Structures are given as C-alpha cells and as structure tokens.
PDB file as gemmi writes it, atoms N, CA and C in Angstrom:
CRYST1    1.000    1.000    1.000  90.00  90.00  90.00 P 1                      
ATOM      1  N   MET A   1     130.420-136.421 -43.598  1.00  0.00           N  
ATOM      2  CA  MET A   1     129.684-135.484 -44.423  1.00  0.00           C  
ATOM      3  C   MET A   1     130.341-134.101 -44.329  1.00  0.00           C  
ATOM      4  N   ILE A   2     130.529-133.488 -45.471  1.00  0.00           N  
ATOM      5  CA  ILE A   2     131.113-132.159 -45.544  1.00  0.00           C  
ATOM      6  C   ILE A   2     129.995-131.131 -45.392  1.00  0.00           C  
ATOM      7  N   SER A   3     130.241-130.096 -44.601  1.00  0.00           N  
ATOM      8  CA  SER A   3     129.224-129.051 -44.445  1.00  0.00           C  
ATOM      9  C   SER A   3     129.074-128.277 -45.758  1.00  0.00           C  
ATOM     10  N   LYS A   4     127.894-127.702 -45.968  1.00  0.00           N  
ATOM     11  CA  LYS A   4     127.650-126.902 -47.175  1.00  0.00           C  
ATOM     12  C   LYS A   4     128.594-125.704 -47.230  1.00  0.00           C  
ATOM     13  N   GLU A   5     128.886-125.120 -46.090  1.00  0.00           N  
ATOM     14  CA  GLU A   5     129.775-123.974 -46.042  1.00  0.00           C  
ATOM     15  C   GLU A   5     131.169-124.334 -46.542  1.00  0.00           C  
ATOM     16  N   LEU A   6     131.681-125.472 -46.087  1.00  0.00           N  
ATOM     17  CA  LEU A   6     133.007-125.915 -46.524  1.00  0.00           C  
ATOM     18  C   LEU A   6     132.980-126.291 -47.995  1.00  0.00           C  
ATOM     19  N   LEU A   7     131.968-127.011 -48.414  1.00  0.00           N  
ATOM     20  CA  LEU A   7     131.852-127.427 -49.808  1.00  0.00           C  
ATOM     21  C   LEU A   7     131.810-126.209 -50.742  1.00  0.00           C  
ATOM     22  N   ASN A   8     131.210-125.112 -50.286  1.00  0.00           N  
ATOM     23  CA  ASN A   8     131.129-123.899 -51.101  1.00  0.00           C  
ATOM     24  C   ASN A   8     132.477-123.220 -51.310  1.00  0.00           C  
ATOM     25  N   VAL A   9     133.436-123.445 -50.424  1.00  0.00           N  
ATOM     26  CA  VAL A   9     134.747-122.812 -50.587  1.00  0.00           C  
ATOM     27  C   VAL A   9     135.790-123.741 -51.198  1.00  0.00           C  
ATOM     28  N   LEU A  10     135.509-125.037 -51.216  1.00  0.00           N  
ATOM     29  CA  LEU A  10     136.450-125.984 -51.812  1.00  0.00           C  
ATOM     30  C   LEU A  10     136.322-125.982 -53.329  1.00  0.00           C  
ATOM     31  N   CYS A  11     137.432-126.279 -53.999  1.00  0.00           N  
ATOM     32  CA  CYS A  11     137.392-126.423 -55.452  1.00  0.00           C  
ATOM     33  C   CYS A  11     138.405-127.488 -55.861  1.00  0.00           C  
ATOM     34  N   CYS A  12     138.263-127.968 -57.063  1.00  0.00           N  
ATOM     35  CA  CYS A  12     139.174-128.961 -57.603  1.00  0.00           C  
ATOM     36  C   CYS A  12     140.567-128.326 -57.721  1.00  0.00           C  
ATOM     37  N   PRO A  13     141.590-128.983 -57.204  1.00  0.00           N  
ATOM     38  CA  PRO A  13     142.935-128.413 -57.285  1.00  0.00           C  
ATOM     39  C   PRO A  13     143.515-128.469 -58.702  1.00  0.00           C  
ATOM     40  N   ILE A  14     142.854-129.165 -59.601  1.00  0.00           N  
ATOM     41  CA  ILE A  14     143.353-129.275 -60.971  1.00  0.00           C  
ATOM     42  C   ILE A  14     142.842-128.124 -61.828  1.00  0.00           C  
ATOM     43  N   GLY A  15     141.526-127.976 -61.908  1.00  0.00           N  
ATOM     44  CA  GLY A  15     140.947-126.959 -62.781  1.00  0.00           C  
ATOM     45  C   GLY A  15     140.206-125.859 -62.062  1.00  0.00           C  
ATOM     46  N   LYS A  16     140.244-125.902 -60.723  1.00  0.00           N  
ATOM     47  CA  LYS A  16     139.584-124.875 -59.885  1.00  0.00           C  
ATOM     48  C   LYS A  16     138.070-124.829 -60.046  1.00  0.00           C  
ATOM     49  N   SER A  17     137.467-125.922 -60.479  1.00  0.00           N  
ATOM     50  CA  SER A  17     136.015-126.012 -60.642  1.00  0.00           C  
ATOM     51  C   SER A  17     135.359-126.451 -59.341  1.00  0.00           C  
ATOM     52  N   PRO A  18     134.055-126.194 -59.203  1.00  0.00           N  
ATOM     53  CA  PRO A  18     133.329-126.622 -58.000  1.00  0.00           C  
ATOM     54  C   PRO A  18     133.316-128.146 -57.854  1.00  0.00           C  
ATOM     55  N   LEU A  19     133.110-128.570 -56.630  1.00  0.00           N  
ATOM     56  CA  LEU A  19     133.023-129.992 -56.304  1.00  0.00           C  
ATOM     57  C   LEU A  19     131.626-130.304 -55.789  1.00  0.00           C  
ATOM     58  N   LYS A  20     131.187-131.539 -56.014  1.00  0.00           N  
ATOM     59  CA  LYS A  20     129.940-132.005 -55.405  1.00  0.00           C  
ATOM     60  C   LYS A  20     130.251-133.239 -54.582  1.00  0.00           C  
ATOM     61  N   GLN A  21     129.486-133.423 -53.532  1.00  0.00           N  
ATOM     62  CA  GLN A  21     129.702-134.570 -52.662  1.00  0.00           C  
ATOM     63  C   GLN A  21     128.864-135.741 -53.135  1.00  0.00           C  
ATOM     64  N   GLU A  22     129.508-136.899 -53.231  1.00  0.00           N  
ATOM     65  CA  GLU A  22     128.838-138.159 -53.534  1.00  0.00           C  
ATOM     66  C   GLU A  22     129.332-139.183 -52.529  1.00  0.00           C  
ATOM     67  N   ASP A  23     128.483-139.538 -51.591  1.00  0.00           N  
ATOM     68  CA  ASP A  23     128.845-140.454 -50.501  1.00  0.00           C  
ATOM     69  C   ASP A  23     130.081-139.927 -49.785  1.00  0.00           C  
ATOM     70  N   GLU A  24     131.143-140.702 -49.741  1.00  0.00           N  
ATOM     71  CA  GLU A  24     132.372-140.303 -49.056  1.00  0.00           C  
ATOM     72  C   GLU A  24     133.433-139.820 -50.038  1.00  0.00           C  
ATOM     73  N   THR A  25     132.994-139.138 -51.091  1.00  0.00           N  
ATOM     74  CA  THR A  25     133.923-138.579 -52.065  1.00  0.00           C  
ATOM     75  C   THR A  25     133.464-137.190 -52.487  1.00  0.00           C  
ATOM     76  N   LEU A  26     134.378-136.448 -53.094  1.00  0.00           N  
ATOM     77  CA  LEU A  26     134.072-135.180 -53.739  1.00  0.00           C  
ATOM     78  C   LEU A  26     134.424-135.338 -55.210  1.00  0.00           C  
ATOM     79  N   VAL A  27     133.526-134.910 -56.084  1.00  0.00           N  
ATOM     80  CA  VAL A  27     133.698-135.084 -57.521  1.00  0.00           C  
ATOM     81  C   VAL A  27     133.738-133.711 -58.188  1.00  0.00           C  
ATOM     82  N   CYS A  28     134.736-133.516 -59.052  1.00  0.00           N  
ATOM     83  CA  CYS A  28     134.845-132.265 -59.794  1.00  0.00           C  
ATOM     84  C   CYS A  28     133.728-132.202 -60.826  1.00  0.00           C  
ATOM     85  N   LEU A  29     133.017-131.085 -60.845  1.00  0.00           N  
ATOM     86  CA  LEU A  29     131.904-130.925 -61.781  1.00  0.00           C  
ATOM     87  C   LEU A  29     132.375-130.741 -63.220  1.00  0.00           C  
ATOM     88  N   LYS A  30     133.627-130.358 -63.420  1.00  0.00           N  
ATOM     89  CA  LYS A  30     134.129-130.124 -64.773  1.00  0.00           C  
ATOM     90  C   LYS A  30     134.815-131.354 -65.362  1.00  0.00           C  
ATOM     91  N   CYS A  31     135.752-131.944 -64.631  1.00  0.00           N  
ATOM     92  CA  CYS A  31     136.541-133.029 -65.220  1.00  0.00           C  
ATOM     93  C   CYS A  31     136.180-134.413 -64.692  1.00  0.00           C  
ATOM     94  N   GLY A  32     135.401-134.493 -63.619  1.00  0.00           N  
ATOM     95  CA  GLY A  32     134.965-135.785 -63.099  1.00  0.00           C  
ATOM     96  C   GLY A  32     135.965-136.496 -62.210  1.00  0.00           C  
ATOM     97  N   VAL A  33     137.070-135.844 -61.869  1.00  0.00           N  
ATOM     98  CA  VAL A  33     138.052-136.437 -60.967  1.00  0.00           C  
ATOM     99  C   VAL A  33     137.413-136.611 -59.592  1.00  0.00           C  
ATOM    100  N   VAL A  34     137.748-137.708 -58.920  1.00  0.00           N  
ATOM    101  CA  VAL A  34     137.155-138.044 -57.627  1.00  0.00           C  
ATOM    102  C   VAL A  34     138.220-137.958 -56.533  1.00  0.00           C  
ATOM    103  N   PHE A  35     137.864-137.273 -55.449  1.00  0.00           N  
ATOM    104  CA  PHE A  35     138.734-137.142 -54.283  1.00  0.00           C  
ATOM    105  C   PHE A  35     138.035-137.786 -53.089  1.00  0.00           C  
ATOM    106  N   GLU A  36     138.773-138.569 -52.318  1.00  0.00           N  
ATOM    107  CA  GLU A  36     138.197-139.235 -51.149  1.00  0.00           C  
ATOM    108  C   GLU A  36     138.047-138.257 -49.987  1.00  0.00           C  
ATOM    109  N   VAL A  37     137.081-138.569 -49.135  1.00  0.00           N  
ATOM    110  CA  VAL A  37     136.905-137.871 -47.864  1.00  0.00           C  
ATOM    111  C   VAL A  37     137.153-138.913 -46.781  1.00  0.00           C  
ATOM    112  N   VAL A  38     138.175-138.694 -45.961  1.00  0.00           N  
ATOM    113  CA  VAL A  38     138.558-139.649 -44.929  1.00  0.00           C  
ATOM    114  C   VAL A  38     138.306-139.020 -43.562  1.00  0.00           C  
ATOM    115  N   ASP A  39     137.448-139.649 -42.786  1.00  0.00           N  
ATOM    116  CA  ASP A  39     137.095-139.138 -41.455  1.00  0.00           C  
ATOM    117  C   ASP A  39     136.652-137.674 -41.516  1.00  0.00           C  
ATOM    118  N   GLY A  40     135.904-137.333 -42.562  1.00  0.00           N  
ATOM    119  CA  GLY A  40     135.376-135.987 -42.708  1.00  0.00           C  
ATOM    120  C   GLY A  40     136.357-134.979 -43.289  1.00  0.00           C  
ATOM    121  N   ILE A  41     137.560-135.437 -43.649  1.00  0.00           N  
ATOM    122  CA  ILE A  41     138.585-134.545 -44.193  1.00  0.00           C  
ATOM    123  C   ILE A  41     138.757-134.823 -45.683  1.00  0.00           C  
ATOM    124  N   PRO A  42     138.513-133.818 -46.541  1.00  0.00           N  
ATOM    125  CA  PRO A  42     138.706-134.022 -47.974  1.00  0.00           C  
ATOM    126  C   PRO A  42     140.197-134.135 -48.306  1.00  0.00           C  
ATOM    127  N   ILE A  43     140.529-135.153 -49.072  1.00  0.00           N  
ATOM    128  CA  ILE A  43     141.913-135.375 -49.494  1.00  0.00           C  
ATOM    129  C   ILE A  43     142.044-134.831 -50.921  1.00  0.00           C  
ATOM    130  N   LEU A  44     142.409-133.564 -51.034  1.00  0.00           N  
ATOM    131  CA  LEU A  44     142.447-132.895 -52.333  1.00  0.00           C  
ATOM    132  C   LEU A  44     143.854-132.870 -52.921  1.00  0.00           C  
ATOM    133  N   LEU A  45     144.544-133.983 -52.796  1.00  0.00           N  
ATOM    134  CA  LEU A  45     145.878-134.113 -53.373  1.00  0.00           C  
ATOM    135  C   LEU A  45     145.749-134.669 -54.784  1.00  0.00           C  
ATOM    136  N   ILE A  46     146.379-134.006 -55.736  1.00  0.00           N  
ATOM    137  CA  ILE A  46     146.275-134.434 -57.128  1.00  0.00           C  
ATOM    138  C   ILE A  46     146.775-135.865 -57.295  1.00  0.00           C  
ATOM    139  N   ASP A  47     147.849-136.214 -56.612  1.00  0.00           N  
ATOM    140  CA  ASP A  47     148.406-137.569 -56.727  1.00  0.00           C  
ATOM    141  C   ASP A  47     147.487-138.642 -56.159  1.00  0.00           C  
ATOM    142  N   GLU A  48     146.538-138.258 -55.312  1.00  0.00           N  
ATOM    143  CA  GLU A  48     145.613-139.208 -54.698  1.00  0.00           C  
ATOM    144  C   GLU A  48     144.274-139.274 -55.429  1.00  0.00           C  
ATOM    145  N   ALA A  49     144.082-138.431 -56.438  1.00  0.00           N  
ATOM    146  CA  ALA A  49     142.808-138.361 -57.157  1.00  0.00           C  
ATOM    147  C   ALA A  49     142.558-139.624 -57.975  1.00  0.00           C  
ATOM    148  N   LYS A  50     141.276-139.979 -58.097  1.00  0.00           N  
ATOM    149  CA  LYS A  50     140.873-141.086 -58.962  1.00  0.00           C  
ATOM    150  C   LYS A  50     140.387-140.499 -60.275  1.00  0.00           C  
ATOM    151  N   LEU A  51     140.998-140.924 -61.350  1.00  0.00           N  
ATOM    152  CA  LEU A  51     140.678-140.376 -62.664  1.00  0.00           C  
ATOM    153  C   LEU A  51     139.396-140.969 -63.223  1.00  0.00           C  
ATOM    154  N   PRO A  52     138.684-140.204 -64.051  1.00  0.00           N  
ATOM    155  CA  PRO A  52     137.463-140.730 -64.678  1.00  0.00           C  
ATOM    156  C   PRO A  52     137.806-141.864 -65.650  1.00  0.00           C  
ATOM    157  N   LYS A  53     136.809-142.677 -65.956  1.00  0.00           N  
ATOM    158  CA  LYS A  53     137.002-143.772 -66.905  1.00  0.00           C  
ATOM    159  C   LYS A  53     137.506-143.228 -68.235  1.00  0.00           C  
ATOM    160  N   GLY A  54     138.438-143.942 -68.827  1.00  0.00           N  
ATOM    161  CA  GLY A  54     138.983-143.555 -70.120  1.00  0.00           C  
ATOM    162  C   GLY A  54     140.174-142.625 -70.037  1.00  0.00           C  
ATOM    163  N   ILE A  55     140.455-142.115 -68.846  1.00  0.00           N  
ATOM    164  CA  ILE A  55     141.598-141.217 -68.645  1.00  0.00           C  
ATOM    165  C   ILE A  55     142.689-142.016 -67.935  1.00  0.00           C  
ATOM    166  N   LYS A  56     143.854-142.086 -68.560  1.00  0.00           N  
ATOM    167  CA  LYS A  56     144.955-142.867 -67.990  1.00  0.00           C  
ATOM    168  C   LYS A  56     145.965-142.022 -67.239  1.00  0.00           C  
ATOM    169  N   ASP A  57     146.010-140.727 -67.574  1.00  0.00           N  
ATOM    170  CA  ASP A  57     146.980-139.835 -66.942  1.00  0.00           C  
ATOM    171  C   ASP A  57     146.333-138.468 -66.724  1.00  0.00           C  
ATOM    172  N   ILE A  58     146.716-137.830 -65.665  1.00  0.00           N  
ATOM    173  CA  ILE A  58     146.117-136.540 -65.322  1.00  0.00           C  
ATOM    174  C   ILE A  58     146.342-135.494 -66.416  1.00  0.00           C  
ATOM    175  N   SER A  59     147.405-135.644 -67.180  1.00  0.00           N  
ATOM    176  CA  SER A  59     147.684-134.686 -68.256  1.00  0.00           C  
ATOM    177  C   SER A  59     146.657-134.763 -69.378  1.00  0.00           C  
ATOM    178  N   GLU A  60     145.868-135.834 -69.423  1.00  0.00           N  
ATOM    179  CA  GLU A  60     144.828-135.993 -70.447  1.00  0.00           C  
ATOM    180  C   GLU A  60     143.567-135.184 -70.138  1.00  0.00           C  
ATOM    181  N   LEU A  61     143.426-134.724 -68.918  1.00  0.00           N  
ATOM    182  CA  LEU A  61     142.245-133.947 -68.541  1.00  0.00           C  
ATOM    183  C   LEU A  61     142.278-132.584 -69.220  1.00  0.00           C  
ATOM    184  N   LYS A  62     141.163-132.171 -69.783  1.00  0.00           N  
ATOM    185  CA  LYS A  62     141.101-130.871 -70.464  1.00  0.00           C  
ATOM    186  C   LYS A  62     141.461-129.734 -69.534  1.00  0.00           C  
ATOM    187  N   CYS A  63     140.982-129.773 -68.308  1.00  0.00           N  
ATOM    188  CA  CYS A  63     141.263-128.682 -67.374  1.00  0.00           C  
ATOM    189  C   CYS A  63     142.756-128.657 -66.994  1.00  0.00           C  
ATOM    190  N   ARG A  64     143.404-129.786 -67.009  1.00  0.00           N  
ATOM    191  CA  ARG A  64     144.842-129.841 -66.716  1.00  0.00           C  
ATOM    192  C   ARG A  64     145.642-129.227 -67.853  1.00  0.00           C  
ATOM    193  N   GLN A  65     145.221-129.465 -69.081  1.00  0.00           N  
ATOM    194  CA  GLN A  65     145.921-128.922 -70.237  1.00  0.00           C  
ATOM    195  C   GLN A  65     145.822-127.402 -70.261  1.00  0.00           C  
ATOM    196  N   ILE A  66     144.667-126.869 -69.849  1.00  0.00           N  
ATOM    197  CA  ILE A  66     144.468-125.423 -69.827  1.00  0.00           C  
ATOM    198  C   ILE A  66     145.334-124.764 -68.767  1.00  0.00           C  
ATOM    199  N   ASN A  67     145.453-125.416 -67.599  1.00  0.00           N  
ATOM    200  CA  ASN A  67     146.182-124.817 -66.474  1.00  0.00           C  
ATOM    201  C   ASN A  67     147.626-125.250 -66.381  1.00  0.00           C  
ATOM    202  N   ALA A  68     148.093-126.011 -67.350  1.00  0.00           N  
ATOM    203  CA  ALA A  68     149.485-126.505 -67.286  1.00  0.00           C  
ATOM    204  C   ALA A  68     150.492-125.412 -67.547  1.00  0.00           C  
TER     205      ALA A  68                                                      
END                                                                             
C-alpha cells in the first residue's frame, strides 16, 4: 500500500496527471495507464506501463501526443 503522502507527490510520467491506487497498481486519472506496485515500490517506467483497452501504442494516448 502506498502512503497518501507519497501518492500526493507521484504523477503519471506520461501526462503528469495524478494517480489513484487500485489494489497493487497505480492508475493515471487522465489516460488510464496502469503502473504496477511491486513490494510497495511504484514502477513508473513508461515501457512497463499497461495500456488501456483499445490503445495499442503509447503514442495513441492523448496526453502523450500533447507532451511529445
């Protein structure tokens, strides 16, 4: 479990949006990308992210297009 303090300072590395915790993952509130939490450590690597349904490539995310 991620502490509220840590969750408040973390953001999605793609679009810089807030994250919410769902079980052992962190989910971007803007684009829906999912990042795993392993042994209490958030893995916020873009290459390790799980894309939302219907998205085949990270470049398809609206927030990625804005920040590209």
